Backbone as JSON, one array per atom type, in Angstrom:
{
  "sequence": "XXXXXXXXXXXXXXXXXXXXXXXXXXXXXXXXXXXXXXXXXXXXXXXXXXXXXXXXXXXXXXXXXXXXXXXXXXXXXXXX",
  "N": [[-48.67, -50.55, -13.65], [-46.89, -51.81, -10.91], [-47.15, -50.83, -7.56], [-44.95, -50.21, -4.89], [-45.43, -50.41, -1.58], [-45.58, -50.13, 1.93], [-44.11, -52.52, 2.43], [-45.09, -54.23, 0.43], [-46.01, -55.33, -2.85], [-48.35, -53.81, -4.9], [-51.25, -53.87, -6.91], [-54.0, -52.88, -8.88], [-56.69, -54.05, -10.83], [-59.05, -53.61, -13.46], [-61.91, -54.86, -15.03], [-64.2, -55.66, -17.73], [-66.42, -56.93, -16.69], [-67.77, -59.14, -14.12], [-67.28, -61.83, -14.84], [-65.01, -61.7, -16.51], [-63.17, -60.67, -14.67], [-63.12, -62.74, -12.77], [-62.22, -64.83, -14.37], [-59.62, -63.92, -14.91], [-58.6, -64.04, -12.3], [-58.64, -66.8, -11.93], [-56.69, -67.63, -13.77], [-54.48, -66.35, -12.61], [-54.4, -67.73, -10.19], [-53.61, -70.31, -10.99], [-51.1, -69.72, -12.02], [-49.83, -68.67, -9.73], [-49.77, -70.96, -8.15], [-48.04, -72.53, -9.66], [-45.72, -71.04, -9.3], [-45.43, -71.42, -6.66], [-46.14, -69.45, -4.84], [-48.23, -67.35, -3.3], [-50.77, -64.91, -3.66], [-52.19, -62.17, -1.7], [-55.44, -61.21, -2.21], [-58.3, -59.4, -3.47], [-61.67, -59.25, -4.63], [-64.21, -57.46, -6.12], [-66.99, -57.39, -7.89], [-66.1, -56.23, -10.89], [-63.52, -55.61, -10.3], [-60.21, -56.29, -9.28], [-57.86, -56.63, -6.77], [-54.49, -57.02, -6.04], [-52.02, -58.05, -3.77], [-48.65, -58.49, -3.03], [-46.25, -60.09, -1.07], [-43.54, -61.59, 0.72], [-44.02, -64.01, 2.96], [-42.29, -65.78, 4.32], [-39.99, -64.29, 4.41], [-40.33, -62.39, 6.27], [-42.55, -60.86, 5.64], [-41.88, -59.05, 3.54], [-40.98, -57.45, 0.43], [-39.7, -59.5, -2.04], [-37.55, -61.12, -4.49], [-39.14, -63.19, -5.38], [-41.7, -62.09, -5.29], [-41.48, -60.04, -7.16], [-41.0, -61.55, -9.47], [-43.4, -63.03, -9.69], [-45.21, -60.92, -9.99], [-44.39, -59.88, -12.48], [-44.99, -62.08, -14.09], [-47.77, -62.16, -13.78], [-48.49, -59.74, -15.01], [-47.74, -60.4, -17.59], [-49.7, -62.2, -18.29], [-51.86, -60.61, -19.07], [-50.82, -59.35, -21.26], [-50.43, -61.39, -23.02], [-52.96, -63.05, -23.5], [-54.4, -66.16, -22.53]],
  "CA": [[-47.43, -50.58, -12.91], [-47.01, -52.21, -9.52], [-46.67, -49.87, -6.56], [-44.38, -50.82, -3.7], [-45.81, -49.64, -0.41], [-45.75, -50.89, 3.17], [-43.51, -53.85, 2.24], [-45.9, -55.05, -0.46], [-46.29, -54.87, -4.2], [-49.8, -53.65, -4.98], [-51.77, -53.48, -8.2], [-55.44, -53.05, -9.06], [-57.11, -54.3, -12.2], [-60.48, -53.43, -13.69], [-62.34, -55.6, -16.2], [-65.51, -55.28, -18.25], [-67.49, -57.51, -15.88], [-67.35, -60.11, -13.11], [-66.77, -63.05, -15.48], [-63.64, -61.43, -16.93], [-62.36, -60.54, -13.45], [-62.97, -64.07, -12.18], [-61.35, -65.57, -15.28], [-58.26, -63.45, -14.63], [-58.2, -64.59, -11.0], [-58.38, -68.23, -12.13], [-55.37, -67.73, -14.41], [-53.48, -65.98, -11.61], [-54.33, -68.82, -9.21], [-52.79, -71.38, -11.58], [-49.75, -69.17, -12.1], [-49.32, -68.6, -8.36], [-49.49, -72.32, -7.72], [-46.83, -72.94, -10.37], [-44.62, -70.31, -8.67], [-45.48, -71.73, -5.23], [-46.13, -68.14, -4.18], [-49.65, -67.04, -3.38], [-51.05, -63.51, -3.33], [-53.39, -61.7, -1.01], [-56.2, -60.49, -3.21], [-59.72, -59.2, -3.24], [-62.44, -59.07, -5.85], [-65.57, -56.95, -6.02], [-67.55, -57.32, -9.24], [-65.14, -56.23, -12.0], [-62.24, -55.11, -9.81], [-59.34, -57.24, -8.58], [-56.68, -56.02, -6.16], [-53.5, -58.03, -5.67], [-50.89, -57.61, -2.94], [-47.62, -59.52, -2.95], [-45.1, -60.0, -0.17], [-43.06, -62.94, 1.04], [-44.22, -64.3, 4.39], [-41.09, -66.42, 4.87], [-38.92, -63.29, 4.51], [-40.78, -61.35, 7.21], [-43.55, -60.03, 4.97], [-41.25, -58.0, 2.76], [-40.93, -57.71, -1.01], [-38.51, -60.24, -2.47], [-37.53, -61.44, -5.92], [-40.32, -64.04, -5.66], [-42.83, -61.19, -5.54], [-41.25, -59.36, -8.44], [-41.17, -62.53, -10.54], [-44.83, -63.32, -9.84], [-45.83, -59.7, -10.53], [-44.08, -59.83, -13.92], [-45.74, -63.16, -14.73], [-49.17, -61.74, -13.8], [-48.61, -58.74, -16.07], [-47.61, -61.08, -18.88], [-51.0, -62.81, -18.6], [-52.7, -59.64, -19.76], [-50.18, -59.03, -22.53], [-50.58, -62.57, -23.86], [-54.09, -63.82, -22.94], [-54.44, -67.59, -22.87]],
  "C": [[-47.74, -50.98, -11.46], [-46.45, -51.11, -8.63], [-46.1, -50.63, -5.38], [-44.66, -49.9, -2.53], [-46.01, -50.57, 0.78], [-45.29, -52.34, 3.02], [-44.38, -54.79, 1.42], [-45.85, -54.45, -1.86], [-47.8, -54.87, -4.35], [-50.19, -53.23, -6.39], [-53.26, -53.78, -8.24], [-55.74, -53.2, -10.54], [-58.61, -54.08, -12.3], [-60.83, -54.09, -15.03], [-63.74, -55.17, -16.61], [-66.65, -55.77, -17.35], [-66.91, -58.54, -14.91], [-66.72, -61.35, -13.74], [-65.32, -62.84, -15.92], [-62.71, -61.32, -15.72], [-62.09, -61.91, -12.84], [-62.08, -64.96, -13.05], [-59.89, -65.21, -15.08], [-57.76, -64.04, -13.32], [-57.88, -66.09, -11.11], [-57.01, -68.43, -12.76], [-54.26, -67.38, -13.42], [-53.31, -67.09, -10.57], [-53.45, -69.95, -9.73], [-51.33, -70.95, -11.66], [-49.1, -69.13, -10.71], [-48.95, -69.98, -7.84], [-48.21, -72.83, -8.38], [-45.59, -72.28, -9.78], [-44.47, -70.66, -7.19], [-45.38, -70.44, -4.41], [-47.52, -67.54, -4.36], [-49.96, -65.62, -2.89], [-52.16, -63.35, -2.3], [-54.15, -60.95, -2.09], [-57.64, -60.32, -2.78], [-60.38, -58.96, -4.59], [-63.81, -58.55, -5.48], [-66.01, -56.66, -7.44], [-66.45, -57.35, -10.3], [-63.75, -55.75, -11.59], [-61.5, -56.2, -9.02], [-58.15, -56.46, -8.04], [-55.76, -57.14, -5.7], [-52.4, -57.37, -4.85], [-49.92, -58.78, -2.83], [-46.57, -59.14, -1.92], [-44.73, -61.43, 0.2], [-43.11, -63.16, 2.55], [-42.94, -64.84, 5.02], [-39.92, -65.44, 5.05], [-39.36, -62.13, 5.41], [-41.75, -60.37, 6.59], [-42.94, -58.8, 4.31], [-41.3, -58.38, 1.28], [-39.61, -58.38, -1.35], [-38.58, -60.46, -3.97], [-38.71, -62.34, -6.31], [-41.53, -63.18, -5.99], [-42.68, -60.5, -6.89], [-41.44, -60.3, -9.62], [-42.64, -62.85, -10.77], [-45.56, -62.11, -10.42], [-45.6, -59.61, -12.04], [-44.87, -60.91, -14.67], [-47.23, -62.81, -14.82], [-49.39, -60.71, -14.91], [-48.56, -59.38, -17.46], [-48.92, -61.77, -19.28], [-51.88, -61.87, -19.41], [-52.12, -59.23, -21.12], [-50.39, -60.16, -23.54], [-51.71, -63.44, -23.31], [-54.06, -65.27, -23.43], [-55.77, -67.92, -23.51]]
}
């Protein structure tokens, strides 16, 4: 579940290893580009943290963030 805090949607993911985490990030990068909405994220070994907010709306959570968050979750439900 995404947490909304400090005008951001935040979610952390944990994978079996770095390759799986990086593969997930690659899929998210392609998805973000298709949505023309890019996350702030970090990766350390098997952990990925994603934060979403809309810069053009004053760094607040908008429908663009909610749509991208749902699309990201769908990646894990239906792996490519």
